[in-house]
N, C-alpha and C positions, 0 to 999 in steps of 0.2 A: 486481414488487411490492417496495416498499421494506422495508428491514429493520425500520423502526419499526412498520410495519403487521404484519409477520410476528411481531414480538415481542408486539404487542398481541393478536394472534390466539392466540399460544402461551400467554400468561399467562391470557387469558380462558378458553381451553380447559382449562387446568389447574385453574382455579377451578371451572369448570363440572363437570369430572370429579370434583373433590373433593366438591362439593355433591351431585352425582349419586350418588356412592358412599354418602354419608350418607343421601340420600333413598331410594335403591333397595336398599341393603344394610343399613346400620346401622338406619335407621328401621323397616323391616319386622321386623328382629330384635328390637328393643326392644318394638315393638307386640305381637309374638308372645309375648314373655316376659311382658308385662303382662297379655295376655289369658289366659295360662296361670296366672298368679297369681290373676287374677279367677276362673278356673275352679276352682282349688284352694280359694279362699275360699268359693265357692258350695257346693262339695262339703263343706267344713267346716261351713257353716251348715246344710246338709241333715242332716249327721250330728248336729249339735247339736239341731235340732228333733226328729229321730227319737229321739235319746237322751232328750230331755226328755219326749216322749210316752211312751216305754217306761218311764221312771222313774215318771211319774205313774200309768200303768197298774199298774206293779208295786206302787207304794205302796198303791193302792186295793185291789189283789188281796190284798196282805198283810193289810190291815185287814179285808177281807172274810173271809179265812181265819181270822183271830183270832176274829171274831164267829161264824162258822159252825161252827167246831170248838170248841164250848164247851158244857160240861154244862148251864150255866144256860139257854143258848139252846135246847139240845136238850130240856130239861125244859119250857121255855116253849112250844115248838111242839107239845109233847104235852099242853099245858094243865095242867101240874103246877106251874108256877112263876108265880103270878099277880103277884108283886111284881117280876118281871123288868123290866117296862117302866118302872115308877116308879123303880127303882133304877139303871137303866143308860141309859135313852134319854130325852134331853131336847133342847131347842133348842141348848143349849151343846155337848152331845155330838156332834150332827150337824155343828155348825160345826167342832168339833175334828177330827172324822173327815174334814172337807173333802168332805162329800157333801150333796146337796140333798134326798134322800129315801131311806128304807129300807123294804123290804118283806119280810115273812115269809110264805112260801107253804107250804101244807100239802102232804101227799103228792099230793093231787089237783090241785095247782097253783092252788088258790084262795087268795085273800088272807086270811091269818090275822091279820096286823097290818101297818099301814103308817103312816108318819109323814113329814111334810114340814117342811122348814125354811121357816118362814113368810116371811122376808124375801126369799127367792130367787124365789118365784113366788106371786102372789096368786091362788088358785083357790077357787071355791066348793066346798061339800061335794059337790054332784053332779059337778062337773068333776073333783074329786079322785078320786071313785069311778070315773068313766069312764076317767080317765087310768091308774089302778091296774089296772083291768080290762084295758085295752089292753096294758099291760106284761105282766100275768099271761098273757094269751093268747099273746103273742109268746114268752115263756119256755117255755110249754107246747108251742108249735108247733115250736120249735127248741131242743130240750133240749141239743143238742151245743154251742150257742153260749155261751161263757163270758163274752164281753165284746163289745160292739158299740156303734155309734152309729147311731141311726135317726132318721128325720124324723117328728116328731110334730106335732100341731096347734099345739104351743107352741114349735116350733123343734127343732133337733137335741138329742137326748138320748143321753148316754153311760151305759150301765149294765153291771154285771158280776154274775155269779151264782155261787153255790157251794152245794153240798148241806149241809144242817145235820146235823152229826155230833157224837158225843161228843168229849170232849177228847182221848181216845186214838185218835180217828178211827175208832172202831168204829161200827157201824151196827145196823140199817139206817138210811138217811137218812130223817128224819122230815119233811123239807120242803126248801125252797130259800130261801136268803137272797139278796136282790137289793139292791144299792146303786147309786144312780144320781146322775148329775150333769148339770144342764142346761149344754149348751155355749153359754153366754151370753157377753155382752161381758166379763163378769168373768172367765169361763174363758179366753177368748182373750187378755185383757189379762194375766192371770197367766202364760200361756205366753209371750207376747211379752216380758214382763219377764224371764222366766228365760232366753230365747234372745237377748234384745236385738234382736229382729227384729219388724217390723210384720206379724204373722201375721193370716190370715183363714181361716175355716172355711166350706166350701161344698160343694155336690154336685159330683161329677166323674165322668167316664167313664173316666178314665185308670186303667190297671192297674199302671203303673210310674211311678216318679218322672220327670217331664218337666222339661226346662230349655229355655226359648226366649228369644231376644233380640228385643225389640220396642221401637221408639222409643228406642233407646239404653239400655234397661234389661234386666236379666235376670229373667225370670218363672219361678218354680219352683212346681210342683204335686207334693205328696207324698200319694199315696193313703193313707188311714188304715187300709185293710185290710192294709197292710204291718206295722201295729202291733196292730190289733184283729182279732178273728176274721172279722168280716163287716160291711162298711159301704160305702156309696156316697159317703162324704164324703172330703174331702181338705183338707190344710193348704196354703194358698198364701201366698207372700210374694214381694216384689220386691226385687232387689238392684241397687244402682248399681255399674257396673264402675269403681270408683274408681281402680284401678291403671291401667286402659286410658285413662281420661280424663286422669289426671295425666300419663301418658306422652305422650299426644297433645299435651296442652297444652305440656309441656316440649319436645317435638320441634318444635312450631310455633315456639315462642319461640327454640329453638336454631337452627333453619334460618333464621329471620328474622335472628337475630343473625349467623349465618354469612354470609348474603347481604350484610348491611350491612358485616360485616368483610371479605368478599371484594371488594366494590366499593371499600372503603377501601384494601385491599391492592393491588387492581388499579391504582387511581389513584396510590398511593404507588410501586408498582413502575414504572409508566410514567414518573412524574416522575424517579425515580432512574435508570432506563435512559436516558431522554432526556438528562439532564444529565451522566451519567457516561459513556455509550457513544455514543448516537445523535448528540448535538451534536458530539462530537469526530470521529466518523466522517464526518458531513456536512461538517465543516470540511476534513477531509483530502480528501474527494471534490471539494469546490469548488476546492481548491488544485490537485488533479490535473487537473480540467477546465480550469482557467486555464492550466496548463502545456501541456495538449493544444491549447488555442486558440492560444496564443502560439507553440507548436512550438519551445519553447526548453528543451532538456534541461539547461541550466545552472541552471534554477530548482529550488528545493528546497522541501519541505514544512516549515512552521514547527514547531519542537519546543517542548515544555513541560519545562523542565529540572527543575521541581519534581515532575513525575510520572514514575514508573518502571514504569507498568503495561504490560499487554500491548499496548494500543493505541499507546502511546508507542513500544514496541519495534517494532511494525509500521511506524510512521511512520519510524523510524530505518532499518528494512530497506528501505522504499521509497526513501528518500534514497540508500541504498547502491546499489539497483537503478538509480536515475536516474544516479548517478555512473558505474556500469558501462556504462549505455547511452550516456552521453556519450563515454566512452572508446571504446566499440565504434563509435559514429557517427564519431568522428574517424578510427578505423582504416579503416572502410568508405569514408569520403569520400576518405581518402588513397589507398586502393586503387582506388576508382572513378575518381579524377582523376589517377592516376599509373600509368605503365607499369611492370610488375614487372621486366622485364629491364633496361631502360636507366635506370630511375628518373626518366625525364622525365615531365612532365605529358602527358595524353592529349587526345583530341578534346574531351571534356567540359570539360576545364580551359581549352581555347582559347576556348570559347563564353563562359565566365565572364570571361576576360581581355578578350575583345572588348567585352563589356558595360561593363567598368570603364573602358576607354580611349575608348569612343565619345563620351562626353559631354564629354571634356576636350581632345581633339586633333582636328586638321583631317583628317589622313590617316594611314595606317599602311602601312609597307613590309612586303611579304610575300614570303617565299622558300619555295617548295615543292620538296622534294628527293625524287626517286623513283629507287631503285636499279634498274639495268637487268638483267633476267633474273636476279633474285636467287634464284629457285628453282634455277637451274643451279648457283649457288654452293653452296647447301645440298646438292644431289645430288652435286656433284663433290668438294667439300672437306669436307662434313659440317656438321651443324648447329652444332657448337661453333665452327667457323670463321665460319659465318653470324652467330651470336650475337656473336662478337668484332667483326665488321664493324659491327653495329648499335651496340654499346657504344662503339666508337671514334668513329662519326659523332656519337653523343650527346655525347661528351666535347668534340668539336671545336665543335659547335653551342653548348654551354655556354661555351666559350672565347670565341666571337665575339659572344655575345648582348648584352654590356654591360647596358644598362637595358631590353633587350627581353625577348622571351619565346620559348622553344623548346618543341616538343612532338613526340611520336611519334604520328602520326595513322593509321597503318596498319602492315601487316606489314613493309613496306620503304619506308615514306613518312614524311617528317619535315617539320616546318614551323617557319619562323623569322619572328617578327613584331617590328617595332620602330616605335614611334610616330614619325611625321613624317619618316621616312627617304624618300629619293628613289631613283630607279633608279641614279643615279650612286653612291649609297652602298651599294646592294644588290649591284651587279655585282662589286665587289672581293671581298666576302664569298663570293659564289657561286663566283668563280674560285679563291679560296683553298681552299674546301671541295673543289672538284674536284681541285686539286693535292694536298691532304692525303690524299685517298682514293687517288689514284694512287700517291703515295709509300708509303703503308701497304701497298697491294696488292703493290707491287714488293718491299718489304722482307720481307713475309710469304709471298711466292710465290703469291699468289692472283691468277692471271692472269684477264683478261677482266672485271675489276670496274670498271664505269663507272656514271655516274649522270646522270640527266636533271633539270635544274633549271628551274623556272618562276618568273618574277618578276612582281610586280604592285604598283602603288601605288594603294591603295584609298582613295577619298574617304569619310571618315566622316560628313561633314555632309549628304551627299545623303540625302533622306528615304527613298528606296527601297533604299538600300545596307544591307541586313541581313547578319547573319552567314551566312545561307544563300547570299546572293548572292556574298559574298566567297569562300566555299568552292567555289561553282559556277564562278566565274572561275578559281580555281586549278586545278580539274579540267580546264577547257577548255585552259588554257595547257600543262599537263603532257601532255594527250592530243595536242595539236598538235605539241608537241616530240617525242613518241614517234613520231608519224606521219612527221615530217620526218627521222627517222633516229636518234633517241635520242642519247645522249652529247653533249648540247648544252645551252646556256642560252638560254631564250626568255622574253621579256616579254609579258604580256597585251596591252600597247599595240602590239605588233608584229604581232599576228595580224590577217590580212585578214578583212574581213566575210564573205567567201564560203567560209570554211573548212568542211571536211566535218563536223567535230564540231559546230560551231555550227549548221549546217543540220540536223543530226540532232536536236539539242536543240530547235530551233525547230519541226521537224516533229512531235516528240513532244508538245510543248505544244499545237500546232495540232490534232493528232489528238484529244487528250483534250477540247479545247474543242469540236471538231466533233461528237463523240459527245454531249456535253451540249447543244449548240445545234441538233442535228438538221440538219447541213449536208450529209448524204449523200442520194443519190438512186439509184434503181434504173433501169437500162436493161434492155431485153429484146430478145434477138436471136432471130427465128423459126427453127425447125428444120422443114424442108419436105420433103414427099414429092413428087417431080417428076411421076410418072405413076401415077394422075392427080394433078394438082396439089392439094395440101392442106397447110395448116399443122398439123403434128402436135404441136408443143410449142414452148416458149420457154425460153431460158436467162437467169437473172437475173444481171446484172453490176452491181457497185457503181460509182458515180461520186461525186466529191467536188467540190462547188461552194464553193471557198474564197472567203470574203467579200472578200479583197484580191487574191489571186493568180488567181482565177477557177477554171476547170477544172484539177484536178490529176490527172495520169496515174496510173491504178492501178499501173502498173509502177514508179512512184516511191514511193507511200505504202504499198502492200501489203507489200513487203519490210521496210520500217521498222516497220510494225505487227507483223509476225512477230517481228522482232528485239526489240521492246519489250514483247511479250506482250499486245498489244491486239487481235490477230487473232481471239481467241475472242469478245470483245465485238462486233467488227465482224460476225463470222459469225452470231452470234445475232440481231443486228439485221437482217441480210440475210434470214435465214430467216423471221422473224416478219413483216417488211415484205412480202416476196414472196408469202407465203401469203395475207396479208390483201388485197393488191392483185389477185392472180390467182385468188382463189377463184371469183368469179362467172364470169370468162372461161373458166376450166378446165371448169366444169360446162356452160356454154352451148355452147362449141366443142369440148368433150372434148379439151382440150390437156393434155399433161403439162408440169409445171413442173420445171425442172432448176436446182438450187442447188449451189454448191461448198462443200466442207468441207476444212479444212486438217489437217495431221498433228497440230498442237498441239490442235485441237478434239477430235480422236479420243482423244488421250492423256489430256487432263484431264476428259473426260466431259461437258463443257459442252454440246456440240452435241446429244448424245443426250437429255440432260435437257430442253433447250429444245424439242427436236422433240416429245417426248411431251406437254409442256404446250401447245404450239401446236396439235397435232392435236386434243387434248381440248377446247381453248377454241374453235377455229374450225370443228371438224367437217369439215375438209378431207379429201377422199378420198385416203388414203395411196397408193392404186394409181396416182394421177396425179402422184405426187411422185418425182422422180429425184434422188438424191444423187450428186454427181460427186466421185470420188477421183482426184487427179492421179497419173499413172503414176510421176512422179519421187518421190512420197512413199510408194510401195508398199514400198520396201526397208526393212529394219530388223526390227521385231518383227512377223513375219507372223502369229503367233498372236493378237496384240492386234487386228490388222486383221480377222482372221477372226471374232473375237468381236463386233467392231463391226458387221460385215456381217450376222452372224446376228441381232443385235438389231434391225437395220433390217428384215430379212426378217420377223421376228416381228410387226413393226408393219404389214407390207404394203407397205413402201417399196421402190422398185427402185434398183439400183446401176449407175452408169455409171463407166467408166474414161476419164478425160479425158487429152488430149494424148498418146495412145499413140504411142510411137516416139521420144520425146525423152529418156526416162529410161534407166537402165542395166539395168533388169530384162529378163529374157528371157521368151519365151513360156511357159516352164515354170510360172510362177506362176499362169497362167490356170487350171490344173488344180485349184488349191487355193482359188480364190476363186469365189463364186457370183455372177458378174457377169451383168447383163441386157443391157448395151449397151456397145460399144466406140466411142470417139470418136477417129478417126485424125487425128493432128496435121497442121496445114496445111503443114508443111515437106515432106510427101510429095507434096503437090499442086502446089507452086510450079513444079516442073521439068517437069511433064507438059503436053502430050504430047511435048515436044521431047526430054527426057532419057530415054534408053533404060533406064538403071539404075532410075530412079524408077518408070518404068512397070512394069518387071518386078517390082519389090519391092511395088508397090501391088496388082498383080494377084494376087501370092501371098498377101498379107494378106487380100484379099477372099475368096479361095478358102478359106483357113484358118478365118476367122471364120464363113463360111457353113456350113462342115463342122461347126464346134463349136456351131452353132445360136444364135449371138450376133447381135443386131441391131447395125447399124453406122450411125454418123453420120460423114460426111466433112466436116472443117472446112476453112475457107479457100478455098472454091470461089468464084472471082471472074470467070472468063472462060467464054464459051460452050464453047470447046474442052475445057476442064477438066471442065465439066458433062457433055459428050458422052462423054468417056472413062469417067467414073464410071458413067454410065447404061449404057454398053456392057458393063461388066465386073461390075456389081453392082446390087443393089436398095437401095443405101445411101440413108439420109436425108441431106439436104444442109443445111449451115449455113455461110453465107458471104455476102459482099457482093453476089454475083450476084443473090440474092433480097432481102436486106435487111441493113443494118448494125444494130448495137444502137441502139434508139430508146427515148425516154421512153414512159411508159405511155399518154399521150394519143395519140401517133403509132401505137403498137401497136394501140390500139383502132380507129383509122382503117384500119390495114392489115388487121385481121381482118374488118372489115365488107366488104372486097372479096372475101373468100374464104369458102367454106363447107366445113366439115370433114365429109368423107364417109367417111373411113376410121376404123374403130373400133380404136383402139390397144390 
C-alpha cells in the first residue's frame, strides 16, 4: 500500500474519530443536559400551576372566612339582620370577591339565601333553584369537604364552605356559607395568564402528577385533589422541550458544519501532504528505481538546496549510503577480481580481460604455469616458504608481462596472456620463468621446486573459441605435460590427437550426450539350471551404441563413468529399463532379474531411492529382483553396506555377491552380510579341469557355500568339460557362453520360447 493511501486513510480515520467522539460522546451529553433542563422547566411549571391554584384557593378561603366569621352574617342567618343583603351583597360585591355565586345555608342545610353573578351564567329561576338544591345536598352529604370541584350540568364547579360563626369565632354555627366559582373559560384563561401556560381543566383518573412525552411534546396532568379536598378533575398543559429542540438543532448544524469542515480539512491535508511530502518521496523513489534499473551506483539523488527539511536530510543520507556502496563495491570488486596473497588478478579478471581483447585482436598467446608437488613444499618447508614462492612467481610474471595480462588462477597455478604473441615469443618467457624459479630455489635452499608450463596460441576470431574453450585447452596441455613427466614446457599444438586426457574429455562429453539421447541398450545373459534344464534368471548388462564409434566396450566407459560421477545416473537408468523390459517375462517364466549396483550408488543413496520408486510404479515382484554387489567393492565401510542390504531385505529384494574371488576380502565378511547368492568369478573356471590347484580351490568353495546354505552361480562356463566338473561337485547354477552369451531383448525372448521354467525359484 502506498504511503499516500496510508496517509489518506489515517487522516480520514482521525476525522471520523473526531466526528464520532462528537456524535457518540459530546452529542449525547448535550442532549442529556438539554433534556434535564427541560425536565427542570416542566417541574418549575408544575410548581407554578400548583402554587397558582393554591393561592387562588387560599384567597377564596380567606374571603370565605371573612364573611363566615362575621356578626352581621351570623345575625343574618338567624334572621335578625334583614338589611344585611342590601348593605353587603350586590353584583359588584360578587365581582370583587371573584366568585360567581354565594349561598347561605341554615343549620338544616337548606338554602337560606343565594345569589348569582348574572353575567357569569344565565339561568332561569327554576334552574337556579335546582342548581342551589344540588349544591346544598352535596354540602349536606359531605360535611367534611371544605373545597372541591365537581361536575355539574353546567360544567365543572369549584366551591368552598365554612360554618357561619360570630366574629370571635364563637358559636354554635348557625349555618354554612358556600362560595362557588364556575370553572369556565374565563377561569382557565385567568389561570393561564397567571402561569403563562396554555392550561386546560378536565376529568382525570390520575392520582399523582403525570408527565408523558408524545409527538415531541411534554404532556402534564396535575390532579386537582392535590390542591382541593376531593375532585376528579385535573389541570393539563403541554410544554414544548425547547432546550432539547434547540440543542438538537444546534448539534445537527454543528455536525454538518464539522463534516463540511472535515472534508475541507481532509482535502487540504491531502493537498499539503502530497505537495510537501508525497511528491518529494515519489521523486526520490523514482530516482532510486532508475538507479536500480541502470545498476550504476555512481548516480545520486537530486537535492533541493533551498529545503532543509527531514526529507531533504533523508535524500542526503541516501546519497551518502550510495557513495558508501560505491566504495564498498569497488573494494568487493577489487577483492573479487584480485588474489589477496600475490595481488595479481584472479580467474574472474581473466574472463573480463578475454572479453576486452577478443574483439580487437586475431590471437592471444597463453602461458599456463603449474608448480609441481607444491603441497610437498608447504609440508616440508612451511607455508611461509610456499607463500614466498607464489609471491616471487607473481613478481616475475609482472616483470615479463609488458602489455599483457597475468593472473593467479589456482592455489599453485598462474596464467600469462599477451595479445598477438606467437609460440616463438612465448617460449623464451617460459624458459626464463623456469630458470628464475630454479635460481630462487637454489638461493633459498628450497630443493625440488619445479614447474610445468603449458603454451597455447589461441585464435580469437574463431566463432567457437570462447573463454571456456581457451581454459579447457590450457587444462589439457598442462595435464599432458604432467603425464609426460612434469618439469617441462609443452604447447597445445604439440599434443597428439590420441592423448589420454583428450580421450577422457571426449568420452565424458559423449557419455553425457548418450544419457540425453538414449544411446544405451540392455543385453541379458541367461542363468541356467542344468538338471533339469531351465532358465532360472537373467543378468542385465549395459551396452553403448555410439552413433560414430559403434559398440563401445563396457570395460572402457564404465570406469570413466565411475571416475566422472556418472555411474549413478547409468545405474538408475539400467534399473528402471531392466524392470520395465523384464516385468512380463519374469512373471510369465518366473525368472529372477539380476542388476548390478556400484559402491558410489550405495554411498549417495541414489540406487535405493530409485529402487523404491520403480517398485512402486511398476509393481514388479521384489522377490524376483537380485541386486549384485561386486566383491571388490565390499571393503571399506562395512556398516554402511550392512545398512544398505538391510534396506533391500526390507523391500523383499535378494542380494547377490558378484565376481567372488577377485577382490581382497576374505571369507570372514560372509558372516556379517545377509547374502542370498554367491557368483564365483570365471577366473576359477578357466583352468579346470586341467589345473589341479584351481580344481581343489573350486571344490572347497562349493563345499563351504553349500554348508553356509548359500545358492551359487558359476560364471564363465564355456566348455563341456568345465560344465561336467561343476555338475559333479555342486548343484550350482550356470552362467556362461556354453548356454548363451549376453543377447538383446528380442533374442532373449526367442531363447526363452525354447525353454519352459519348471523349477520354482
